[in-house]
C-alpha positions as CSV (number, residue, x, y, z in Angstrom):
1,X,38.2,139.7,27.0
2,X,36.2,141.2,24.8
3,X,35.8,145.2,24.9
4,X,33.0,147.9,25.4
5,X,32.2,151.5,26.5
6,X,30.7,152.4,30.2
7,X,30.3,155.7,30.4
8,X,33.9,157.1,29.3
9,X,35.7,153.9,30.3
10,X,36.1,151.0,28.2
11,X,35.4,147.6,30.6
12,X,37.3,144.1,29.4
13,X,34.1,141.3,29.1
14,X,35.2,137.8,30.7
15,X,35.0,134.6,28.1
16,X,35.3,131.7,28.2
17,X,38.4,131.0,25.5
18,X,40.1,133.7,27.7
19,X,40.7,130.8,30.5
20,X,43.3,129.1,28.4
21,X,45.9,132.2,28.3
22,X,44.2,133.7,32.0
23,X,46.8,133.1,34.8
24,X,47.0,133.4,39.0
25,X,48.8,137.2,38.6
26,X,50.6,136.0,42.1
27,X,51.8,132.6,40.9
28,X,51.8,132.8,37.8
29,X,49.7,129.7,37.6
30,X,46.7,128.1,35.6
31,X,43.6,129.4,37.3
32,X,40.2,126.9,37.5
33,X,36.9,128.3,36.7
34,X,33.7,128.3,38.3
35,X,30.5,129.7,36.9
36,X,27.4,131.0,38.3
37,X,25.7,132.7,35.7
38,X,26.8,133.2,32.1
39,X,25.4,134.2,29.1
40,X,25.9,132.5,25.4
41,X,30.7,132.3,26.5
42,X,30.3,135.2,28.3
43,X,30.7,135.0,32.0
44,X,28.6,137.2,34.1
45,X,29.6,135.9,37.3
46,X,31.7,132.9,39.2
47,X,35.3,133.0,39.8
48,X,38.5,132.3,39.4
49,X,40.6,129.4,41.3
50,X,44.3,128.7,41.7
51,X,45.2,125.9,43.7
52,X,48.5,126.8,44.5
53,X,47.9,129.9,46.1
54,X,44.3,129.2,47.8
55,X,42.5,132.7,46.9
56,X,40.0,132.8,44.9
57,X,39.6,135.8,42.1
58,X,35.9,137.2,42.3
59,X,34.2,137.5,38.5
60,X,31.2,139.7,38.6
61,X,29.5,141.9,35.8
62,X,31.0,140.1,33.5
63,X,34.3,141.4,35.2
64,X,37.0,139.4,36.9
65,X,39.1,141.3,39.3
66,X,42.5,139.3,39.5
67,X,43.9,142.1,41.2
68,X,45.2,140.3,44.6
69,X,43.6,140.1,48.1
70,X,45.1,143.4,49.4
71,X,44.4,145.6,46.7
72,X,40.7,144.6,46.6
73,X,38.2,147.3,47.5
């Protein structure tokens, strides 16, 4: 993930080449990428899907939310 500064926080950006190292935070299995919008190698919107857990993690504004459902806002 690429880091960029927004306000006082560093924000991680989702890049396509990260699929080689990303895994489901619950079961640690491979995730499937769905791209709804991209810009070059950066994913602006989409999702990461875990087949085993049957859960889809959203990617919004280039930021993947890999928190388990009960911790997402």
